[in-house]
C-alpha positions in Angstrom: -35.3 -34.6 -13.8 -36.1 -33.3 -10.8 -33.2 -34.1 -9.1 -31.3 -32.1 -11.7 -33.3 -28.8 -11.2 -33.1 -29.0 -7.4 -29.0 -29.0 -8.2 -28.6 -26.1 -10.2 -31.0 -23.5 -7.1 -28.8 -25.3 -5.0 -25.6 -24.3 -7.4 -26.9 -20.7 -7.8 -27.6 -19.8 -4.3 -24.2 -21.4 -3.7 -22.2 -19.3 -6.0 -25.1 -16.1 -4.7 -23.9 -16.6 -1.0 -19.5 -16.8 -2.4 -20.8 -13.0 -4.4 -22.6 -11.7 -1.7 -19.8 -13.1 1.3 -16.9 -11.7 -1.2 -18.7 -8.2 -1.3 -19.3 -8.0 2.0 -15.3 -9.0 2.9 -14.5 -6.5 0.5 -15.9 -3.9 1.0 -15.4 -3.9 5.3 -11.7 -4.6 4.7 -12.1 -1.0 3.2 -13.7 0.5 5.8 -11.0 -1.5 8.0 -8.4 0.0 6.8 -9.5 3.5 6.0 -10.6 3.9 9.3 -7.1 2.8 10.5 -5.5 5.1 8.2 -8.1 8.6 9.5 -5.9 11.3 10.7 -6.4 10.8 14.0 -4.7 7.4 13.9 -1.7 8.4 11.7 1.7 9.0 11.8 4.5 10.7 8.8 8.0 9.6 9.1 11.1 9.2 6.0 10.9 5.5 3.8 13.8 4.3 1.8 12.7 3.2 -1.4 14.8 0.1 -1.5 14.0 -2.2 -5.0 11.9 -1.5 -8.0 10.3 -4.8 -9.2 7.9 -5.2 -12.6 5.8 -7.9 -13.6 3.9 -9.6 -16.6 0.2 -8.3 -15.5 0.7 -6.4 -12.9 1.6 -2.6 -12.6 5.7 -1.9 -11.7 6.5 -1.6 -8.2 8.6 -0.1 -5.7 10.1 -2.0 -2.5 10.3 0.6 0.4 11.3 0.1 4.6 10.6 2.6 7.4 11.2 2.6 11.4 8.6 2.4 13.6 9.6 2.4 17.6 13.1 1.0 16.2 11.1 -1.9 14.3 11.4 -1.9 10.1 8.5 -2.3 8.0 8.7 -2.8 4.6 5.8 -1.0 1.9 4.9 -1.4 -1.3 4.3 1.7 -4.5 2.6 0.8 -6.9 3.5 3.0 -10.3 0.8 3.9 -11.7 0.7 7.0 -13.4 3.0 8.7 -16.8 6.5 7.0 -14.4 5.1 4.0 -15.4 6.2 4.7 -18.3 10.0 5.6 -18.3 12.8 3.0 -18.5 13.5 1.0 -16.1 17.1 1.5 -15.7 15.9 5.4 -15.4 13.6 4.4 -12.4 16.5 2.3 -10.9 19.2 5.0 -10.9 16.2 8.2 -9.6 14.5 6.3 -6.9 16.1 3.8 -5.7 18.0 4.7 -2.0 16.3 8.2 -2.2 13.9 8.5 1.1 10.4 10.2 0.5 7.4 11.1 3.6 5.5 8.1 4.3 2.1 7.5 6.2 1.5 5.0 8.4 -1.7 3.7 10.5 -0.3 3.8 14.4 -2.1 0.7 15.2 -0.9 -1.7 12.3 2.2 -0.1 10.2 1.9 -2.9 7.7 -1.2 0.0 6.5 1.3 2.4 4.6 1.6 5.3 1.6 4.9 6.8 0.4 4.6 10.1 -0.8 6.8 9.1 -4.1 6.5 13.6 -5.0 6.9 14.6 -1.5 11.1 14.4 -2.0 12.8 14.5 1.8 13.9 18.1 2.3 18.5 18.4 3.0 17.8 19.2 6.6 15.5 15.9 7.2 18.0 13.2 5.9 19.9 11.9 8.5 16.2 12.0 11.0 15.6 8.4 9.7 14.2 6.6 13.3 11.3 10.4 13.5 7.8 10.5 13.3 6.0 13.8 13.4 1.8 13.9 13.9 1.2 16.1 11.3 3.2 16.1 8.0 6.0 17.5 7.6 5.6 19.4 4.3 
């Protein structure tokens, strides 16, 4: 009987430590991303929406790519607003192949944000590899 109590305590202690480790990992991961995305660490460029996908249990998303120093980076934009209720054919027709502004971390461009509601004006459509320190919109 004594051994069972010790096993339960050990199990509970391990579970609590795992939970604390997970919360700490998430907290510091979010802090790290937020530090990389501060205004002094970001640039803006133009991204091109290349695909639309949806999953059974996740929000649909757009895949987009953008250039940073002659290298192509890829990002995803999760559709969590009223646009989510639109049909797949509408979203593909309206957004695939269109260009929008992208904010990205200079240090790690894999941290990026697509400004889906900030389409690129006609005057900048040919500027694929441009980068700005301030938002050009």
